[in-house]
N, CA, C, O and the ligand as a Tripos MOL2 file, in Angstrom:
@<TRIPOS>MOLECULE
protein
  257   255    65     0     0
PROTEIN
NO_CHARGES

@<TRIPOS>ATOM
      1 N         -19.8670   26.2780  -25.6590 N.3       1 MET1
      2 CA        -19.1080   25.2710  -24.8150 C.3       1 MET1
      3 C         -17.7870   25.8700  -24.4850 C.2       1 MET1
      4 O         -17.0730   26.3820  -25.3470 O.2       1 MET1
      5 N         -17.4780   25.8000  -23.2410 N.am      2 SER2
      6 CA        -16.1410   26.3720  -22.8050 C.3       2 SER2
      7 C         -15.0940   25.3090  -22.7850 C.2       2 SER2
      8 O         -15.3900   24.1210  -22.6530 O.2       2 SER2
      9 N         -13.8910   25.7310  -22.9120 N.am      3 ASP3
     10 CA        -12.7490   24.7730  -22.9790 C.3       3 ASP3
     11 C         -12.6340   23.9790  -21.6760 C.2       3 ASP3
     12 O         -12.1830   22.8330  -21.6650 O.2       3 ASP3
     13 N         -13.0420   24.5970  -20.6120 N.am      4 THR4
     14 CA        -12.8560   23.8890  -19.2820 C.3       4 THR4
     15 C         -13.8130   22.7140  -19.1240 C.2       4 THR4
     16 O         -13.6240   21.8640  -18.2540 O.2       4 THR4
     17 N         -14.8610   22.6680  -19.9860 N.am      5 ASP5
     18 CA        -15.7870   21.5180  -19.9190 C.3       5 ASP5
     19 C         -15.2890   20.3380  -20.6580 C.2       5 ASP5
     20 O         -15.8590   19.2520  -20.5530 O.2       5 ASP5
     21 N         -14.2040   20.5170  -21.4310 N.am      6 ARG6
     22 CA        -13.7280   19.4400  -22.2800 C.3       6 ARG6
     23 C         -12.6410   18.6440  -21.5620 C.2       6 ARG6
     24 O         -11.8860   19.1880  -20.7560 O.2       6 ARG6
     25 N         -12.5760   17.3950  -21.8530 N.am      7 PRO7
     26 CA        -11.4950   16.5720  -21.2390 C.3       7 PRO7
     27 C         -10.1850   16.9870  -21.8680 C.2       7 PRO7
     28 O         -10.1050   17.2910  -23.0580 O.2       7 PRO7
     29 N          -9.1360   16.9910  -21.0120 N.am      8 ALA8
     30 CA         -7.8120   17.3660  -21.4550 C.3       8 ALA8
     31 C          -7.1420   16.1440  -22.1260 C.2       8 ALA8
     32 O          -6.7580   15.1780  -21.4670 O.2       8 ALA8
     33 N          -7.0230   16.2320  -23.4420 N.am      9 LEU9
     34 CA         -6.3320   15.0990  -24.1340 C.3       9 LEU9
     35 C          -4.9840   15.5520  -24.5930 C.2       9 LEU9
     36 O          -4.8090   16.6670  -25.0840 O.2       9 LEU9
     37 N          -4.0480   14.6860  -24.4280 N.am     10 THR10
     38 CA         -2.6470   15.0130  -24.7940 C.3      10 THR10
     39 C          -2.1820   13.9840  -25.8330 C.2      10 THR10
     40 O          -1.1040   13.4010  -25.7180 O.2      10 THR10
     41 N          -3.0080   13.7860  -26.8250 N.am     11 THR11
     42 CA         -2.6420   12.8540  -27.8980 C.3      11 THR11
     43 C          -1.8890   13.5760  -29.0050 C.2      11 THR11
     44 O          -1.4400   14.7060  -28.8130 O.2      11 THR11
     45 N          -1.7500   12.9530  -30.1300 N.am     12 ALA12
     46 CA         -0.9890   13.5000  -31.2000 C.3      12 ALA12
     47 C          -1.6080   14.9160  -31.6540 C.2      12 ALA12
     48 O          -2.8070   15.1510  -31.4980 O.2      12 ALA12
     49 N          -0.7830   15.7770  -32.1840 N.am     13 PRO13
     50 CA         -1.1840   17.1550  -32.4780 C.3      13 PRO13
     51 C          -2.3340   17.2060  -33.4950 C.2      13 PRO13
     52 O          -3.1600   18.1190  -33.4710 O.2      13 PRO13
     53 N          -2.3690   16.1810  -34.4090 N.am     14 HIS14
     54 CA         -3.4100   16.2520  -35.4410 C.3      14 HIS14
     55 C          -4.7610   15.7900  -34.9190 C.2      14 HIS14
     56 O          -5.7830   15.9430  -35.5880 O.2      14 HIS14
     57 N          -4.7560   15.2370  -33.7500 N.am     15 MET15
     58 CA         -6.0460   14.8300  -33.1240 C.3      15 MET15
     59 C          -6.6620   16.0910  -32.4810 C.2      15 MET15
     60 O          -5.9600   16.9220  -31.9040 O.2      15 MET15
     61 N          -7.9810   16.2000  -32.6000 N.am     16 TYR16
     62 CA         -8.6560   17.3200  -32.0070 C.3      16 TYR16
     63 C          -9.8940   16.8690  -31.3440 C.2      16 TYR16
     64 O         -10.3560   15.7630  -31.6280 O.2      16 TYR16
     65 N         -10.4810   17.6580  -30.4610 N.am     17 LEU17
     66 CA        -11.6770   17.2650  -29.7390 C.3      17 LEU17
     67 C         -12.8420   17.2690  -30.6990 C.2      17 LEU17
     68 O         -13.0860   18.2630  -31.3820 O.2      17 LEU17
     69 N         -13.5450   16.1910  -30.7560 N.am     18 HIS18
     70 CA        -14.6680   16.1490  -31.6560 C.3      18 HIS18
     71 C         -15.8070   15.3160  -31.0220 C.2      18 HIS18
     72 O         -15.5850   14.1940  -30.5670 O.2      18 HIS18
     73 N         -16.9970   15.8740  -31.0040 N.am     19 TYR19
     74 CA        -18.1100   15.1750  -30.4770 C.3      19 TYR19
     75 C         -19.0060   14.7120  -31.5950 C.2      19 TYR19
     76 O         -18.8340   15.1450  -32.7350 O.2      19 TYR19
     77 N         -19.9640   13.8390  -31.3060 N.am     20 CYS20
     78 CA        -20.8990   13.3470  -32.3120 C.3      20 CYS20
     79 C         -21.5900   14.5650  -32.9320 C.2      20 CYS20
     80 O         -22.0530   15.4510  -32.2130 O.2      20 CYS20
     81 N         -21.6560   14.6070  -34.2390 N.am     21 GLU21
     82 CA        -22.1930   15.7600  -34.9190 C.3      21 GLU21
     83 C         -23.7220   15.6700  -35.0210 C.2      21 GLU21
     84 O         -24.3290   16.5700  -35.6020 O.2      21 GLU21
     85 N         -24.3590   14.6490  -34.4950 N.am     22 GLU22
     86 CA        -25.7390   14.5810  -34.4700 C.3      22 GLU22
     87 C         -26.3230   15.6430  -33.5890 C.2      22 GLU22
     88 O         -25.8880   15.7640  -32.4440 O.2      22 GLU22
     89 N         -27.2990   16.4370  -34.0460 N.am     23 THR23
     90 CA        -27.8340   17.5190  -33.2490 C.3      23 THR23
     91 C         -28.4230   17.0030  -31.9240 C.2      23 THR23
     92 O         -29.1600   16.0170  -31.9010 O.2      23 THR23
     93 N         -28.0980   17.6590  -30.8760 N.am     24 ASP24
     94 CA        -28.6130   17.3170  -29.5600 C.3      24 ASP24
     95 C         -27.9490   16.1090  -28.9300 C.2      24 ASP24
     96 O         -28.3340   15.6620  -27.8490 O.2      24 ASP24
     97 N         -26.9560   15.5900  -29.6130 N.am     25 CYS25
     98 CA        -26.2120   14.4340  -29.0690 C.3      25 CYS25
     99 C         -24.9280   14.9650  -28.5020 C.2      25 CYS25
    100 O         -24.1800   15.6580  -29.1910 O.2      25 CYS25
    101 N         -24.6480   14.6350  -27.1940 N.am     26 ASN26
    102 CA        -23.4690   15.1310  -26.5350 C.3      26 ASN26
    103 C         -22.4400   14.0190  -26.3500 C.2      26 ASN26
    104 O         -21.4780   14.1730  -25.5980 O.2      26 ASN26
    105 N         -22.6450   12.9220  -27.0260 N.am     27 GLU27
    106 CA        -21.6910   11.8010  -26.8750 C.3      27 GLU27
    107 C         -20.3660   12.1070  -27.5360 C.2      27 GLU27
    108 O         -20.2850   12.9360  -28.4430 O.2      27 GLU27
    109 N         -19.3800   11.4630  -27.0960 N.am     28 TRP28
    110 CA        -18.0280   11.6030  -27.7470 C.3      28 TRP28
    111 C         -18.0530   10.9880  -29.1310 C.2      28 TRP28
    112 O         -18.5270    9.8670  -29.3180 O.2      28 TRP28
    113 N         -17.5380   11.7330  -30.1000 N.am     29 GLY29
    114 CA        -17.5290   11.1890  -31.4730 C.3      29 GLY29
    115 C         -16.3070   10.3400  -31.7620 C.2      29 GLY29
    116 O         -15.3700   10.7960  -32.4170 O.2      29 GLY29
    117 N         -16.3140    9.1490  -31.2940 N.am     30 SER30
    118 CA        -15.1560    8.2810  -31.4300 C.3      30 SER30
    119 C         -15.1880    7.4910  -32.7990 C.2      30 SER30
    120 O         -14.2460    6.7620  -33.1070 O.2      30 SER30
    121 N         -16.2610    7.6480  -33.5890 N.am     31 TRP31
    122 CA        -16.3630    6.9210  -34.8750 C.3      31 TRP31
    123 C         -16.3050    7.9720  -35.9900 C.2      31 TRP31
    124 O         -17.2390    8.7420  -36.2140 O.2      31 TRP31
    125 N         -15.2100    7.9600  -36.6440 N.am     32 GLY32
    126 CA        -15.0270    8.8970  -37.7960 C.3      32 GLY32
    127 C         -15.2420    8.2850  -39.1190 C.2      32 GLY32
    128 O         -14.9760    7.0960  -39.2940 O.2      32 GLY32
    129 N         -15.7250    9.0540  -40.0880 N.am     33 ASN33
    130 CA        -15.9150    8.5570  -41.4540 C.3      33 ASN33
    131 C         -15.7460    9.7270  -42.4010 C.2      33 ASN33
    132 O         -16.2540   10.8190  -42.1490 O.2      33 ASN33
    133 N         -15.0410    9.4990  -43.4760 N.am     34 SER34
    134 CA        -14.8370   10.4650  -44.5220 C.3      34 SER34
    135 C         -15.3240    9.9440  -45.8720 C.2      34 SER34
    136 O         -14.8330    8.9070  -46.3180 O.2      34 SER34
    137 N         -16.2550   10.6030  -46.5370 N.am     35 PRO35
    138 CA        -16.7730   10.0890  -47.7990 C.3      35 PRO35
    139 C         -15.7060   10.0740  -48.8910 C.2      35 PRO35
    140 O         -15.8220    9.2910  -49.8340 O.2      35 PRO35
    141 N         -14.7080   10.8830  -48.8000 N.am     36 SER36
    142 CA        -13.6540   10.8900  -49.7700 C.3      36 SER36
    143 C         -12.4020   11.5050  -49.1880 C.2      36 SER36
    144 O         -12.4620   12.1340  -48.1320 O.2      36 SER36
    145 N         -11.3040   11.3440  -49.8300 N.am     37 SER37
    146 CA        -10.0300   11.9240  -49.3080 C.3      37 SER37
    147 C         -10.0730   13.4240  -49.3450 C.2      37 SER37
    148 O          -9.3250   14.0800  -48.6190 O.2      37 SER37
    149 N         -10.9450   13.9990  -50.1870 N.am     38 ALA38
    150 CA        -11.0410   15.4510  -50.2790 C.3      38 ALA38
    151 C         -11.9920   16.0890  -49.2470 C.2      38 ALA38
    152 O         -12.0270   17.3060  -49.0610 O.2      38 ALA38
    153 N         -12.7700   15.1920  -48.5800 N.am     39 ALA39
    154 CA        -13.7490   15.6870  -47.6240 C.3      39 ALA39
    155 C         -13.1670   15.5540  -46.2350 C.2      39 ALA39
    156 O         -12.4260   14.6100  -45.9610 O.2      39 ALA39
    157 N         -13.4970   16.5050  -45.3370 N.am     40 PRO40
    158 CA        -13.0410   16.4050  -43.9730 C.3      40 PRO40
    159 C         -13.7420   15.2100  -43.2760 C.2      40 PRO40
    160 O         -14.8890   14.8800  -43.5790 O.2      40 PRO40
    161 N         -13.0160   14.5810  -42.3390 N.am     41 THR41
    162 CA        -13.6250   13.4820  -41.5840 C.3      41 THR41
    163 C         -14.7440   13.9950  -40.6920 C.2      41 THR41
    164 O         -14.6220   15.0280  -40.0340 O.2      41 THR41
    165 N         -15.8180   13.2550  -40.6900 N.am     42 ARG42
    166 CA        -16.9430   13.5750  -39.8040 C.3      42 ARG42
    167 C         -16.9840   12.5500  -38.6860 C.2      42 ARG42
    168 O         -16.5640   11.4060  -38.8550 O.2      42 ARG42
    169 N         -17.4950   12.9750  -37.5470 N.am     43 TRP43
    170 CA        -17.4550   12.1140  -36.4020 C.3      43 TRP43
    171 C         -18.8350   11.9380  -35.7390 C.2      43 TRP43
    172 O         -19.6440   12.8590  -35.6260 O.2      43 TRP43
    173 N         -19.0350   10.6700  -35.3070 N.am     44 TRP44
    174 CA        -20.2940   10.3130  -34.6050 C.3      44 TRP44
    175 C         -19.9670    9.4150  -33.4230 C.2      44 TRP44
    176 O         -18.8800    8.8460  -33.3210 O.2      44 TRP44
    177 N         -20.9560    9.3080  -32.5260 N.am     45 CYS45
    178 CA        -20.8060    8.3090  -31.4930 C.3      45 CYS45
    179 C         -21.2180    6.9890  -32.1520 C.2      45 CYS45
    180 O         -21.6250    6.9820  -33.3140 O.2      45 CYS45
    181 N         -21.1160    5.8690  -31.4180 N.am     46 PHE46
    182 CA        -21.3950    4.5330  -31.9420 C.3      46 PHE46
    183 C         -22.8470    4.5210  -32.4190 C.2      46 PHE46
    184 O         -23.1460    3.9860  -33.4860 O.2      46 PHE46
    185 N         -23.7490    5.1100  -31.6310 N.am     47 GLU47
    186 CA        -25.1690    5.0310  -31.9160 C.3      47 GLU47
    187 C         -25.5710    5.7360  -33.1970 C.2      47 GLU47
    188 O         -26.4710    5.2850  -33.9060 O.2      47 GLU47
    189 N         -24.9080    6.8350  -33.4920 N.am     48 HIS48
    190 CA        -25.3080    7.6410  -34.6730 C.3      48 HIS48
    191 C         -24.4150    7.4620  -35.8950 C.2      48 HIS48
    192 O         -24.6600    8.0490  -36.9490 O.2      48 HIS48
    193 N         -23.4240    6.6810  -35.7500 N.am     49 PHE49
    194 CA        -22.5300    6.4870  -36.8510 C.3      49 PHE49
    195 C         -23.2490    5.7460  -38.0220 C.2      49 PHE49
    196 O         -23.9710    4.7730  -37.8080 O.2      49 PHE49
    197 N         -23.0200    6.2470  -39.2610 N.am     50 PRO50
    198 CA        -23.6320    5.6030  -40.4620 C.3      50 PRO50
    199 C         -22.9090    4.2780  -40.7280 C.2      50 PRO50
    200 O         -21.9270    4.2450  -41.4700 O.2      50 PRO50
    201 N         -23.3830    3.2060  -40.1360 N.am     51 HIS51
    202 CA        -22.6670    1.9720  -40.1360 C.3      51 HIS51
    203 C         -22.5390    1.3610  -41.5330 C.2      51 HIS51
    204 O         -21.6110    0.5920  -41.7840 O.2      51 HIS51
    205 N         -23.4580    1.6920  -42.4430 N.am     52 LYS52
    206 CA        -23.3880    1.1380  -43.7820 C.3      52 LYS52
    207 C         -22.0960    1.6120  -44.4810 C.2      52 LYS52
    208 O         -21.3930    0.8370  -45.1280 O.2      52 LYS52
    209 N         -21.8230    2.8950  -44.3230 N.am     53 SER53
    210 CA        -20.5940    3.4780  -44.8880 C.3      53 SER53
    211 C         -19.3570    2.8470  -44.2500 C.2      53 SER53
    212 O         -18.3630    2.5770  -44.9240 O.2      53 SER53
    213 N         -19.4390    2.6140  -42.9060 N.am     54 TYR54
    214 CA        -18.3040    2.0330  -42.1640 C.3      54 TYR54
    215 C         -18.0190    0.6420  -42.7160 C.2      54 TYR54
    216 O         -16.8500    0.2970  -42.8900 O.2      54 TYR54
    217 N         -19.0050   -0.1480  -42.9910 N.am     55 GLU55
    218 CA        -18.7770   -1.5140  -43.5290 C.3      55 GLU55
    219 C         -18.1100   -1.4520  -44.8510 C.2      55 GLU55
    220 O         -17.2490   -2.2780  -45.1530 O.2      55 GLU55
    221 N         -18.4940   -0.4620  -45.6820 N.am     56 GLN56
    222 CA        -17.8340   -0.3200  -46.9740 C.3      56 GLN56
    223 C         -16.3570    0.0620  -46.7890 C.2      56 GLN56
    224 O         -15.5270   -0.3570  -47.5950 O.2      56 GLN56
    225 N         -16.0040    0.8300  -45.7720 N.am     57 GLU57
    226 CA        -14.7090    1.1540  -45.4690 C.3      57 GLU57
    227 C         -13.9270   -0.1030  -45.0860 C.2      57 GLU57
    228 O         -12.7890   -0.3020  -45.5120 O.2      57 GLU57
    229 N         -14.5350   -0.9070  -44.3080 N.am     58 GLN58
    230 CA        -13.8870   -2.1410  -43.8320 C.3      58 GLN58
    231 C         -13.5490   -3.0530  -45.0180 C.2      58 GLN58
    232 O         -12.4660   -3.6360  -45.0720 O.2      58 GLN58
    233 N         -14.4800   -3.1690  -45.9600 N.am     59 ARG59
    234 CA        -14.2410   -4.0550  -47.1420 C.3      59 ARG59
    235 C         -13.0490   -3.5210  -47.9110 C.2      59 ARG59
    236 O         -12.1940   -4.2750  -48.3770 O.2      59 ARG59
    237 N         -13.0130   -2.1810  -48.0330 N.am     60 ARG60
    238 CA        -11.9370   -1.5690  -48.8060 C.3      60 ARG60
    239 C         -10.5660   -1.8880  -48.1160 C.2      60 ARG60
    240 O          -9.5590   -2.1580  -48.7710 O.2      60 ARG60
    241 N         -10.5990   -1.8380  -46.7630 N.am     61 ASP61
    242 CA         -9.3930   -2.1310  -46.0120 C.3      61 ASP61
    243 C          -8.9240   -3.5590  -46.2320 C.2      61 ASP61
    244 O          -7.7240   -3.8020  -46.3580 O.2      61 ASP61
    245 N          -9.8460   -4.4980  -46.2790 N.am     62 ARG62
    246 CA         -9.4450   -5.8900  -46.4310 C.3      62 ARG62
    247 C          -8.8660   -6.1820  -47.8360 C.2      62 ARG62
    248 O          -8.0930   -7.1230  -48.0170 O.2      62 ARG62
    249 N          -9.2640   -5.3450  -48.8310 N.am     63 SER63
    250 CA         -8.8210   -5.6120  -50.1590 C.3      63 SER63
    251 C          -7.4480   -4.9800  -50.4520 C.2      63 SER63
    252 O          -6.8870   -5.1380  -51.5370 O.2      63 SER63
    253 N          -6.9280   -4.2580  -49.4450 N.am     64 ARG64
    254 CA         -5.6470   -3.6020  -49.6490 C.3      64 ARG64
    255 C          -4.4940   -4.6080  -49.7450 C.2      64 ARG64
    256 O          -3.3420   -4.2120  -49.9180 O.2      64 ARG64
    257 ZN        -24.5000   10.5960  -31.2910 Zn       65 ZN65
@<TRIPOS>BOND
     1     1     2 1
     2     2     3 1
     3     3     4 2
     4     3     5 am
     5     5     6 1
     6     6     7 1
     7     7     8 2
     8     7     9 am
     9     9    10 1
    10    10    11 1
    11    11    12 2
    12    11    13 am
    13    13    14 1
    14    14    15 1
    15    15    16 2
    16    15    17 am
    17    17    18 1
    18    18    19 1
    19    19    20 2
    20    19    21 am
    21    21    22 1
    22    22    23 1
    23    23    24 2
    24    23    25 am
    25    25    26 1
    26    26    27 1
    27    27    28 2
    28    27    29 am
    29    29    30 1
    30    30    31 1
    31    31    32 2
    32    31    33 am
    33    33    34 1
    34    34    35 1
    35    35    36 2
    36    35    37 am
    37    37    38 1
    38    38    39 1
    39    39    40 2
    40    39    41 am
    41    41    42 1
    42    42    43 1
    43    43    44 2
    44    43    45 am
    45    45    46 1
    46    46    47 1
    47    47    48 2
    48    47    49 am
    49    49    50 1
    50    50    51 1
    51    51    52 2
    52    51    53 am
    53    53    54 1
    54    54    55 1
    55    55    56 2
    56    55    57 am
    57    57    58 1
    58    58    59 1
    59    59    60 2
    60    59    61 am
    61    61    62 1
    62    62    63 1
    63    63    64 2
    64    63    65 am
    65    65    66 1
    66    66    67 1
    67    67    68 2
    68    67    69 am
    69    69    70 1
    70    70    71 1
    71    71    72 2
    72    71    73 am
    73    73    74 1
    74    74    75 1
    75    75    76 2
    76    75    77 am
    77    77    78 1
    78    78    79 1
    79    79    80 2
    80    79    81 am
    81    81    82 1
    82    82    83 1
    83    83    84 2
    84    83    85 am
    85    85    86 1
    86    86    87 1
    87    87    88 2
    88    87    89 am
    89    89    90 1
    90    90    91 1
    91    91    92 2
    92    91    93 am
    93    93    94 1
    94    94    95 1
    95    95    96 2
    96    95    97 am
    97    97    98 1
    98    98    99 1
    99    99   100 2
   100    99   101 am
   101   101   102 1
   102   102   103 1
   103   103   104 2
   104   103   105 am
   105   105   106 1
   106   106   107 1
   107   107   108 2
   108   107   109 am
   109   109   110 1
   110   110   111 1
   111   111   112 2
   112   111   113 am
   113   113   114 1
   114   114   115 1
   115   115   116 2
   116   115   117 am
   117   117   118 1
   118   118   119 1
   119   119   120 2
   120   119   121 am
   121   121   122 1
   122   122   123 1
   123   123   124 2
   124   123   125 am
   125   125   126 1
   126   126   127 1
   127   127   128 2
   128   127   129 am
   129   129   130 1
   130   130   131 1
   131   131   132 2
   132   131   133 am
   133   133   134 1
   134   134   135 1
   135   135   136 2
   136   135   137 am
   137   137   138 1
   138   138   139 1
   139   139   140 2
   140   139   141 am
   141   141   142 1
   142   142   143 1
   143   143   144 2
   144   143   145 am
   145   145   146 1
   146   146   147 1
   147   147   148 2
   148   147   149 am
   149   149   150 1
   150   150   151 1
   151   151   152 2
   152   151   153 am
   153   153   154 1
   154   154   155 1
   155   155   156 2
   156   155   157 am
   157   157   158 1
   158   158   159 1
   159   159   160 2
   160   159   161 am
   161   161   162 1
   162   162   163 1
   163   163   164 2
   164   163   165 am
   165   165   166 1
   166   166   167 1
   167   167   168 2
   168   167   169 am
   169   169   170 1
   170   170   171 1
   171   171   172 2
   172   171   173 am
   173   173   174 1
   174   174   175 1
   175   175   176 2
   176   175   177 am
   177   177   178 1
   178   178   179 1
   179   179   180 2
   180   179   181 am
   181   181   182 1
   182   182   183 1
   183   183   184 2
   184   183   185 am
   185   185   186 1
   186   186   187 1
   187   187   188 2
   188   187   189 am
   189   189   190 1
   190   190   191 1
   191   191   192 2
   192   191   193 am
   193   193   194 1
   194   194   195 1
   195   195   196 2
   196   195   197 am
   197   197   198 1
   198   198   199 1
   199   199   200 2
   200   199   201 am
   201   201   202 1
   202   202   203 1
   203   203   204 2
   204   203   205 am
   205   205   206 1
   206   206   207 1
   207   207   208 2
   208   207   209 am
   209   209   210 1
   210   210   211 1
   211   211   212 2
   212   211   213 am
   213   213   214 1
   214   214   215 1
   215   215   216 2
   216   215   217 am
   217   217   218 1
   218   218   219 1
   219   219   220 2
   220   219   221 am
   221   221   222 1
   222   222   223 1
   223   223   224 2
   224   223   225 am
   225   225   226 1
   226   226   227 1
   227   227   228 2
   228   227   229 am
   229   229   230 1
   230   230   231 1
   231   231   232 2
   232   231   233 am
   233   233   234 1
   234   234   235 1
   235   235   236 2
   236   235   237 am
   237   237   238 1
   238   238   239 1
   239   239   240 2
   240   239   241 am
   241   241   242 1
   242   242   243 1
   243   243   244 2
   244   243   245 am
   245   245   246 1
   246   246   247 1
   247   247   248 2
   248   247   249 am
   249   249   250 1
   250   250   251 1
   251   251   252 2
   252   251   253 am
   253   253   254 1
   254   254   255 1
   255   255   256 2
@<TRIPOS>SUBSTRUCTURE
     1 MET1         2 RESIDUE 1 A MET
     2 SER2         6 RESIDUE 1 A SER
     3 ASP3        10 RESIDUE 1 A ASP
     4 THR4        14 RESIDUE 1 A THR
     5 ASP5        18 RESIDUE 1 A ASP
     6 ARG6        22 RESIDUE 1 A ARG
     7 PRO7        26 RESIDUE 1 A PRO
     8 ALA8        30 RESIDUE 1 A ALA
     9 LEU9        34 RESIDUE 1 A LEU
    10 THR10       38 RESIDUE 1 A THR
    11 THR11       42 RESIDUE 1 A THR
    12 ALA12       46 RESIDUE 1 A ALA
    13 PRO13       50 RESIDUE 1 A PRO
    14 HIS14       54 RESIDUE 1 A HIS
    15 MET15       58 RESIDUE 1 A MET
    16 TYR16       62 RESIDUE 1 A TYR
    17 LEU17       66 RESIDUE 1 A LEU
    18 HIS18       70 RESIDUE 1 A HIS
    19 TYR19       74 RESIDUE 1 A TYR
    20 CYS20       78 RESIDUE 1 A CYS
    21 GLU21       82 RESIDUE 1 A GLU
    22 GLU22       86 RESIDUE 1 A GLU
    23 THR23       90 RESIDUE 1 A THR
    24 ASP24       94 RESIDUE 1 A ASP
    25 CYS25       98 RESIDUE 1 A CYS
    26 ASN26      102 RESIDUE 1 A ASN
    27 GLU27      106 RESIDUE 1 A GLU
    28 TRP28      110 RESIDUE 1 A TRP
    29 GLY29      114 RESIDUE 1 A GLY
    30 SER30      118 RESIDUE 1 A SER
    31 TRP31      122 RESIDUE 1 A TRP
    32 GLY32      126 RESIDUE 1 A GLY
    33 ASN33      130 RESIDUE 1 A ASN
    34 SER34      134 RESIDUE 1 A SER
    35 PRO35      138 RESIDUE 1 A PRO
    36 SER36      142 RESIDUE 1 A SER
    37 SER37      146 RESIDUE 1 A SER
    38 ALA38      150 RESIDUE 1 A ALA
    39 ALA39      154 RESIDUE 1 A ALA
    40 PRO40      158 RESIDUE 1 A PRO
    41 THR41      162 RESIDUE 1 A THR
    42 ARG42      166 RESIDUE 1 A ARG
    43 TRP43      170 RESIDUE 1 A TRP
    44 TRP44      174 RESIDUE 1 A TRP
    45 CYS45      178 RESIDUE 1 A CYS
    46 PHE46      182 RESIDUE 1 A PHE
    47 GLU47      186 RESIDUE 1 A GLU
    48 HIS48      190 RESIDUE 1 A HIS
    49 PHE49      194 RESIDUE 1 A PHE
    50 PRO50      198 RESIDUE 1 A PRO
    51 HIS51      202 RESIDUE 1 A HIS
    52 LYS52      206 RESIDUE 1 A LYS
    53 SER53      210 RESIDUE 1 A SER
    54 TYR54      214 RESIDUE 1 A TYR
    55 GLU55      218 RESIDUE 1 A GLU
    56 GLN56      222 RESIDUE 1 A GLN
    57 GLU57      226 RESIDUE 1 A GLU
    58 GLN58      230 RESIDUE 1 A GLN
    59 ARG59      234 RESIDUE 1 A ARG
    60 ARG60      238 RESIDUE 1 A ARG
    61 ASP61      242 RESIDUE 1 A ASP
    62 ARG62      246 RESIDUE 1 A ARG
    63 SER63      250 RESIDUE 1 A SER
    64 ARG64      254 RESIDUE 1 A ARG
    65 ZN65       257 GROUP 0 **** ****
């Protein structure tokens, strides 16, 4: 994949271009999830995102 095929984003420096990591899926990975603070965040599109883990994250957020 060449850089010219990617959209030019000018967001914060820590943000980087990430697509859904599902094989053969070319959707934008706008849904990130990290199993732990030591693991790198993984990204999926809405369709492929592991929603069960996401709901657990939401519950943790509410208990803060
Ligand atoms: Zn996907």
